[in-house]
VOVEXKOL-56462 format. One record per residue: residue in three letters; x, y, z of N, C-alpha, C, O in turn. Coordinates in steps of 0.05 Angstrom, whole numbers, plus 5000, padded with zeros to 4 digits. Atoms other than C-alpha are relative to their C-alpha. Layout:
<pts>
ALAXYZXYZXYZXYZ ...
</pts>
This chain:
<pts>
MET497449875003262673917917501249924973500949694964 ALA498950045027266273977850502950094999503850255016 LYS497349925006273274037823500150064971500249874955 THR500249935029273174417757502350204993503450335010 TYR498049825010278174797715499350074971498849904955 THR500549915027277075217652502550154991503250365002 PRO497549885008283575377614499950294990501950424989 THR500249725008280776037589500150195023500050445019 LEU499749844976281276287661497750205004498150435011 ILE502449834998274176557661499550095029498850325034 LYS500549934972273476537737502750035015504749925007 ALA497749964983278376757791500949725009503349685012 ARG499350274991278176027814501949864980503749724988 ASP498350135020281175797748502850125000504849974998 TRP497449884998286876307753501549915024503949865023 VAL498750104975288276087825501049724995503349655001 ARG499350285005288275357803502649994983504449844989 LEU497749995018293275517747502550085016504649955012 GLN497749904985297875907794501149795020503549795025 ILE499150194979298175357847500449724989501149545004 GLY499550265012298574767798497949805007498449565006 ASP502250194992291874467819497950004978495650054983 HIS501849985022288874417750499849744983498549744962 ARG500150255016289973707724497549845007497149775030 ALA502550164996283473327715500549755014502449605008 GLY499850254984282572767765502150015021502449825037 LYS497949984981288373017807499850255017501750325032 MET500449754986285673667835499749945030498449755038 VAL500150034971286473747911497750165013496350055029 LEU501949834987282074327929497350004985497249994960 GLU502749995010274574347919499550294989500750484999 ASP500749735011271674927877499150195023499850425024 GLU501249834979267875177939502250095020501950315031 GLU497849914983274375197980501550244987502050445001 ILE498649795014277775627928498350255000499250485005 ASP501749775001271776067920499850155027499650395028 ALA500149894974271476177995502550165007502450385018 VAL497549854996278776377998500150254983501050464992 VAL500149765018277976847938498150215012498750445011 ALA501949814988271877167972501250125025500850365029 ALA498749894975275777248037502250204993502750385008 GLN497849835009281377577998499150234982500750384971 LYS501149815019276678027958501150285005501650434987 GLN498849744993279378637996503050024991504050254988 SER497349995008286378447976500249934969499650104952 ASN499850075028287578067911500349704995500649555014 ARG500050285006287877407874502849885004503049635008 ASN497450104993295477337884500149895029501149675034 LEU500150094972294377297959498149765004498649595020 ALA501850234999288476827948501449754991501149535002 ALA498650235010292876367907502149905020502449665023 ALA498050074980298376377960498649855023499649645033 ALA501550134978293076198014499149724991499249545008 CYS500950265010290475617971502449814998502249575004 GLY497650165001297575377960500849905028501849675031 GLU499550094973298575358035498149785009498949615025 LEU501950214993292374928041501049734988500949525001 ILE499050235013295474437992502449885016502549645021 ILE497750094984301974408032499149875026500249675035 ALA500950114975298174308096498649734996498849555014 ARG501350255005294173738066502149784993501649544998 ALA498050205007300473398040501349895025502349665025 GLY498950094975302973358111502949924998504550064986 ASN497250095001309372968120500449774981501849584987 VAL499650225020308872528058502950024990503750224979 LEU497350015008315972318043500449834975502449844962 GLU499750195022314671797989497249944989495349895004 ARG502450095014309271637937500849784981502949794968 ARG499450225018308970997898497449914985495349874997 VAL502150105017304470797840501249804981502849874964 ASP498850225015306170127808503050025001504250005022 ASP497049995001313470197785501150285005503550315007 LEU499149724996313770947794500150065029498250025044 GLN499549934972316671187860501250285000503150344986 ILE499049734997317571907880500750045030499050005047 LYS499349944972321372087944500550295003501850424986 TYR499749724994321072767975501950035023501949885042 GLY498249944979326473058017500050295006498750444991 GLN499949724995327973718048501550144977503550044965 GLY498649845020329974257999499249944971500550044953 ASP500750065028326373977938497450124992497150374993 ALA502649895012319274037910498550185019497450395010 GLN501649834982315974307972501450275004500050475006 THR498549754997321474837980499550184975499050424978 ALA500549845025320675047907497250104999496750334990 TYR502849925000313175067915499550235020498150425015 SER500249794979313875487979501250264989500150484994 LYS498849765012318375977940498050124981497850374979 HIS502049905018312976037887497850145015497050365006 LEU502149874983307876197941501050265011499550465013 ASP498749754990312676717969499850224978499350454983 GLN500149825023312877027899497250114997496750354991 LEU502849915002305277047896499350205022498050405017 ARG500549814978305077377965501350274994500150484999 ALA498649755006310177897943498550154978498250404979 ALA501649875020306078047880497550115011496650325003 GLY502449914987299878097922500550255017498950445016 ALA499449764984303178577970500750244983499950474990 GLN499349785018305878997913497550124989497350364986 GLU502549905011298879047885498550165021497350375015 LEU501249854978296279267953501350275003500050485006 LEU498649754997301679797957499450194978499350434982 SER500749835023299980047888497350135003496750334989 ARG502649884995292980197914500050185024497950235036 GLN499849834976295480657968498150235000497450345021 SER502049785001290581187944497449935016495850115022 ASN502450084985285280787981500450085030498450075045 PHE499549944972288480998048500250315002501350444986 ARG499949714994287681688078501050045028499949925047 LEU499149924973291481978136498350225010497750414996 LEU501749804988287282378183501650195017500650385029 
</pts>
């Protein structure tokens, strides 16, 4: 399993990593294979929805972490802060994905 990121956004995986903030070397949360699987599952929809789904995975893995400490640096999380902002970003990705699906309405035919 690998965790890679190419800033030129060659692969859908790189674009998804950029959108969900999972692109810093040594600090990536999701494995390449996990992102690729989500992108493949969303192939019928789009990469915005794939990014939102991957973001949900990150939130789920974070669980109920309320505090992180590394040496003298301490970060406390509370309700209404970073996770809420991140969730709003994922909502925006979902909305963009839904809008893209609606713009493809020509794919649907009423019988």
